[in-house]
C-alpha positions in Angstrom: -70.4 -0.4 8.1 -72.8 -2.9 6.7 -71.7 -4.5 3.7 -72.4 -2.7 0.8 -71.0 -0.9 -2.0 -71.8 1.6 -5.0 -71.3 0.3 -8.2 -68.9 1.2 -11.2 -70.9 -1.9 -11.9 -69.1 -4.0 -14.3 -65.9 -1.7 -14.3 -65.0 -4.3 -16.8 -67.7 -6.5 -17.7 -66.5 -9.0 -19.9 -68.0 -10.2 -22.9 -66.0 -12.6 -24.6 -66.7 -15.9 -23.1 -65.6 -17.1 -26.3 -62.0 -15.3 -27.5 -59.5 -15.4 -24.6 -55.9 -15.5 -25.9 -52.8 -16.5 -25.0 -50.5 -14.1 -26.6 -46.8 -13.4 -26.7 -45.5 -12.1 -23.2 -44.5 -8.5 -22.9 -40.8 -7.8 -23.5 -39.3 -6.9 -20.2 -36.7 -4.5 -21.4 -39.2 -1.8 -22.9 -39.3 0.7 -19.8 -42.3 3.3 -19.5 -41.8 6.3 -22.0 -39.3 4.4 -24.5 -40.5 4.1 -28.2 -39.3 1.7 -30.4 -42.4 1.6 -32.9 -44.3 -1.8 -32.6 -43.3 -2.6 -29.2 -44.5 0.5 -28.1 -47.9 -1.4 -28.2 -46.8 -4.7 -26.7 -49.4 -5.4 -24.0 -52.0 -3.6 -25.8 -51.7 -0.4 -23.7 -54.2 1.5 -26.0 -56.7 -1.0 -24.7 -56.3 -0.2 -21.0 -56.1 3.5 -21.3 -52.2 4.2 -21.5 -49.9 5.3 -24.3 -47.1 3.6 -23.2 -46.6 -0.3 -22.3 -47.1 -1.9 -18.8 -44.0 -3.5 -17.6 -44.3 -6.5 -15.2 -41.7 -6.8 -12.5 -40.2 -10.0 -12.6 -41.9 -12.6 -10.1 -42.4 -16.3 -9.7 -43.1 -17.6 -13.0 -42.2 -14.6 -14.8 -41.2 -15.5 -18.6 -42.9 -19.0 -18.4 -45.6 -19.1 -21.0 -48.0 -16.1 -21.5 -49.1 -16.0 -17.9 -46.4 -13.2 -16.6 -49.1 -11.1 -15.4 -50.1 -13.0 -12.3 -48.6 -11.5 -9.4 -46.7 -8.8 -11.0 -46.2 -5.3 -10.1 -45.9 -2.4 -12.4 -42.6 -0.8 -13.0 -42.5 2.8 -11.9 -43.5 5.3 -14.5 -41.3 8.0 -15.7 -41.9 11.2 -14.1 -44.7 13.3 -15.6 -43.9 17.0 -16.6 -45.6 19.6 -14.5 -48.8 20.3 -16.2 -49.6 24.1 -16.8 -52.0 25.8 -14.5 -55.6 25.2 -15.7 -58.0 27.9 -15.7 -60.9 27.8 -13.0 -63.7 25.5 -14.2 -67.1 27.0 -13.8 -69.1 24.4 -12.0 -72.3 26.4 -11.4 -73.8 27.6 -14.7 -76.4 25.3 -16.0 -76.1 23.6 -19.3 -78.3 22.5 -22.1 -78.2 19.4 -24.5 -80.2 18.9 -27.7 -83.7 17.1 -27.1 -84.2 17.7 -23.4 -85.4 20.1 -21.1 -83.1 19.4 -18.4 -80.4 21.9 -17.4 -77.3 20.7 -15.6 -74.2 22.6 -13.9 -70.7 20.4 -13.8 -71.1 20.5 -10.4 -74.4 18.2 -10.9 -73.0 16.3 -13.8 -69.6 15.3 -12.3 -71.5 14.1 -9.0 -70.6 10.5 -8.0 -73.8 10.0 -5.7 -76.3 11.6 -8.0 -74.9 12.0 -11.4 -77.0 14.3 -13.7 -79.7 12.4 -15.8 -79.7 14.1 -19.0 -82.4 12.0 -20.6 -84.8 10.4 -18.1 -87.2 9.0 -20.5 -84.5 6.8 -22.1 -84.3 4.3 -19.6 -86.5 2.5 -17.1 -86.7 3.9 -13.5 -83.2 3.6 -11.7 -82.9 1.7 -8.6 -81.1 3.4 -5.7 -77.8 1.8 -6.4 -77.8 2.8 -9.8 -79.2 6.4 -9.2 -77.5 7.4 -6.3 -75.3 4.6 -4.6 -74.7 5.4 -1.1 -72.7 8.6 0.0 -72.5 7.5 3.6 -70.6 4.5 2.9 -68.7 6.1 0.0 -70.5 4.3 -2.7 -70.6 5.7 -6.0 -73.8 5.5 -8.1 -73.6 3.0 -10.8 -74.9 5.5 -13.2 -72.1 7.6 -12.9 -69.5 5.7 -14.7 -71.7 3.3 -16.9 -74.2 6.2 -17.7 -77.8 5.8 -17.0 -78.4 4.1 -20.0 -75.6 1.4 -19.3 -73.6 2.3 -22.5 -70.6 3.8 -20.3 -67.4 4.7 -21.8 -64.2 3.2 -23.6 -62.2 3.0 -20.2 -65.0 1.3 -18.1 -67.8 -0.7 -19.4 -71.1 -0.7 -20.9 -73.2 -3.5 -19.0 -76.5 -2.6 -21.1 -78.0 -5.8 -22.5 -75.6 -8.2 -20.8 -77.8 -11.5 -19.3 -78.9 -11.0 -15.8 -76.9 -14.2 -14.8 -73.9 -13.2 -16.5 -73.6 -9.5 -14.6 -74.0 -11.4 -11.1 -71.3 -14.2 -12.0 -68.7 -11.3 -13.1 -69.4 -9.5 -9.6 -68.8 -13.1 -8.0 -65.7 -13.5 -10.1 -64.3 -10.0 -9.1 -65.3 -10.8 -5.3 -63.3 -14.2 -5.5 -60.1 -13.1 -7.3 -61.2 -14.7 -10.3 -61.1 -11.6 -12.2 -58.3 -8.8 -12.3 -56.5 -6.9 -14.8 -53.3 -7.8 -16.4 -52.1 -4.0 -16.7 -51.7 -3.5 -12.8 -52.2 0.2 -13.5 -55.7 0.2 -14.3 -57.2 1.7 -11.4 -60.9 0.8 -11.8 -60.6 -2.9 -11.8 -59.3 -2.5 -8.4 -62.1 -0.4 -7.5 -64.7 -2.8 -9.0 -63.1 -5.8 -6.7 -63.3 -3.7 -3.8 -67.3 -3.2 -4.8 -67.7 -6.8 -5.1 -66.4 -7.8 -2.0 -68.8 -5.2 -0.1 -71.7 -5.0 -2.4 -75.2 -6.6 -1.0 -76.9 -9.1 -2.9 -80.1 -7.3 -3.2 -78.2 -4.3 -4.6 -76.0 -6.3 -7.1 -79.4 -8.1 -8.2 -81.1 -4.8 -8.7 -78.3 -3.2 -10.7 -77.8 -6.5 -12.7 -81.9 -6.7 -13.5 -81.6 -3.0 -14.6 -78.9 -3.2 -16.8 -79.9 -6.4 -18.3 -83.3 -5.1 -18.8 -81.9 -2.6 -21.8 -81.2 -3.3 -25.0 -77.4 -2.7 -26.5 -77.7 -0.2 -29.5 -75.1 1.1 -31.9 -72.6 3.1 -29.9 -69.4 2.9 -31.7 -68.5 3.9 -35.5 -65.6 2.0 -36.7 -63.5 3.1 -39.3 -60.3 1.8 -41.0 -57.6 4.6 -41.3 -53.9 5.2 -41.2 -53.9 8.4 -39.8 -55.9 9.6 -36.7 -56.2 12.6 -34.5 -53.6 13.1 -32.0 -54.9 12.6 -28.7 -53.8 12.0 -24.9 -55.5 9.9 -22.2 -57.1 11.7 -19.4 -58.6 10.6 -16.1 -55.4 8.7 -14.9 -55.3 5.0 -13.8 -56.3 4.0 -17.3 -58.1 7.0 -18.5 -60.2 8.1 -21.9 -58.5 8.8 -25.0 -59.6 12.6 -25.9 -58.3 14.4 -29.0 -55.9 17.3 -28.5 -57.1 20.6 -28.9 -55.5 24.1 -30.2 -52.2 24.5 -31.4 -51.4 20.8 -30.2 -54.2 19.3 -32.2 -53.4 17.7 -35.5 -52.9 14.1 -37.2 -50.6 11.1 -36.2 -50.1 7.5 -37.7 -52.1 5.4 -36.4 -49.7 2.0 -36.5 -50.8 -1.1 -34.8 -53.4 0.1 -32.2 -57.0 0.9 -31.9 -57.7 4.6 -31.1 -61.4 4.8 -29.7 -62.2 8.6 -29.1 -65.5 10.4 -28.6 -67.3 11.2 -31.4 -68.1 14.7 -30.0 -65.5 15.4 -27.3 -67.3 18.2 -25.2 -70.4 16.0 -25.3 -68.4 13.2 -23.7 -66.7 15.1 -21.3 -67.5 17.3 -19.6 -71.2 17.3 -20.7 -71.3 13.0 -20.0 -74.0 13.2 -22.8 -75.4 9.5 -22.9 -76.5 9.8 -26.7 -73.1 10.5 -27.9 -71.0 7.5 -28.5 -67.5 7.0 -29.9 -65.4 6.5 -32.9 -63.0 3.9 -33.3 -60.0 4.2 -35.7 -58.7 0.7 -36.9 -55.6 -0.2 -39.1 -56.6 -0.5 -42.6 -57.5 -4.3 -43.4 -58.2 -5.2 -39.8 -61.8 -5.7 -40.3 -61.4 -8.5 -43.2 -58.4 -10.2 -41.0 -61.0 -10.0 -37.7 -64.0 -11.2 -40.3 -62.1 -14.5 -41.0 -61.0 -15.1 -37.5 -64.4 -14.5 -36.1 -66.6 -16.3 -38.4 -64.5 -18.8 -39.9 -61.4 -19.5 -37.1 -58.9 -18.1 -39.4 -56.1 -20.6 -40.7 -56.8 -23.2 -37.8 -56.2 -20.6 -35.1 -59.6 -20.5 -33.3 -63.1 -21.6 -33.9 -66.2 -19.3 -35.0 -67.4 -17.3 -32.1 -70.9 -17.7 -33.2 -71.0 -21.0 -31.7 -71.3 -19.6 -28.3 -72.2 -16.0 -28.6 -75.1 -16.6 -31.3 -75.8 -15.6 -34.8 -74.1 -11.9 -35.5 -72.5 -12.3 -32.0 -76.0 -10.8 -30.5 -75.7 -13.2 -27.3 -77.2 -16.7 -26.8 -78.5 -17.5 -23.5 -76.0 -17.0 -20.7 -73.4 -15.8 -23.2 -73.0 -12.2 -23.7 -73.7 -10.3 -27.0 -70.6 -8.9 -28.4 -71.7 -7.1 -31.5 -71.2 -3.3 -31.6 -69.1 -3.1 -28.1 -66.2 -1.2 -27.4 -63.0 -2.5 -29.1 -60.8 -1.2 -26.2 -63.0 -2.9 -23.9 -63.0 -6.2 -25.7 -59.3 -6.2 -26.2 -58.6 -5.8 -22.6 -60.6 -8.6 -21.7 -59.3 -11.2 -24.3 -55.6 -10.0 -22.9 -56.9 -10.6 -19.5 -58.0 -14.0 -20.4 -54.5 -14.8 -22.0 -52.7 -14.0 -18.9 -55.0 -15.7 -16.8 -56.3 -12.8 -14.9 -59.9 -13.9 -15.8 -60.4 -17.2 -14.5 -64.0 -17.5 -13.9 -66.3 -20.3 -15.5 -66.5 -18.4 -18.6 -62.7 -18.0 -18.9 -62.0 -21.7 -18.3 -63.9 -22.4 -21.9 -61.6 -20.1 -23.4 -57.9 -21.1 -23.1 -58.1 -24.1 -25.9 -60.1 -22.0 -28.3 -57.9 -18.9 -28.2 -54.4 -20.3 -27.2 -52.9 -19.8 -30.9 -54.0 -16.0 -31.5 -51.4 -13.3 -31.3 -51.9 -9.4 -30.2 -52.2 -8.6 -33.9 -55.3 -11.5 -33.9 -56.9 -9.7 -30.9 -56.8 -6.2 -32.5 -58.4 -7.6 -35.6 -60.9 -9.6 -33.9 -62.2 -6.7 -31.7 -62.2 -4.1 -34.6 -64.3 -6.6 -36.5 -66.6 -7.3 -33.4 -67.4 -3.5 -32.7 -68.1 -3.0 -36.6 -71.2 -5.3 -36.4 -74.5 -4.3 -35.4 -75.9 -5.0 -32.4 
C-alpha cells in the first residue's frame, strides 16, 4: 500500500501559538464517574469531549511539574449502562435544507469517502483528498470531519483560514510525535497521528492549500449563562455535546466549564449542515476576565496575545488566527501545550509565556477569544 492517507485533516489543528499553559496537575484520586463538584472538571474534560475527568496512570515523572500527561495511560472507565435499543435509522429517504437544491439521504451524508456537499457554491473546488479520500486505502475524505467549508465541529477542528505553512507544520508535528493529546481517550488525535505518518506530501499540500484559501467567518455564538441545556457527549472517543431531548431534556448548572453545543441539533446531527454553527455557554464574568488576560496579560500572568497573533487575534503571517474559533478546541490545545503533549516549533515559544496560567484562566481566555469577530 502506498504511503497515503485520508484526512480528518487537522483533527486538532492548533491555533494558539501564544497561549500554552502549565496548569495544576490533575488529582489522581478522582476516578471516572465520581463527582465532587469542581474536581469533575479537573483537566478540562469538557474540552476533550467527555463528561468525566481523565485519570492518567502513574508513570515515570508522574506528579512532577505539570507534565504528568506524557507516557500516561487512561484509567479504565466505569462500565456504561446498556443503551436502549434504537429505532432502525432510515438511511434511504432524501432530505432537504433551505437554500439548496441538493437532496441527500443519511447514507450520503454519513459517508466517510464521499460526504454529501449541501452547498457546493460555498467553497472552491475540493481536491480529491478533501472530497473523497481513498477508500481502497481506508483514507477518509478530509471534508467528512472538517466539512467542505473547513469549519468542522467542536470535537475535531476547523482548519479554514489557517496559514498554509502552519497547516503543513501541524501535519509534520503529528507525524514526528511532537503533537499528541493529554487526554489519551481522545480517539481522533490518534487517528490524525496515523494519517500524518502515511499522507503523501502532495495530498497534504493540496489539503493545506484548499483549507487555507478560505476565510474563517462567524461560527460560534458565545453566551454567558449560569444554567444550560442538559446534554450528553455522543460519538465516543471525545464526542460532540448534544442537548438531551424528550423527557430527559431540561436545564442544569453550568459550573466551571464551557458547554459548546449545536445551535440547531438536527442540522448538525444527522444533517451535517455546514451553515449551522454552535453556541458556547460560558460562566458569567469569564469574558471580562479573559479580556484582561488576552489584551493586557492579566496581573503579571502572561503577555498580550496580539503580539504574535495580530490585531484582534485575526492572524499574523505564519501565526494562526484565533478569533471566533471553537473554545473547546482552543482549550484542549492549551492544555496539551501545558502538559508538553505539543512540543513542536510553535509550542516551544509558549511555555515561558503561559506558565503562570491556571485552568480557570484557560477557560476565560478561550471564552473571550471565541467571542471575538473573526
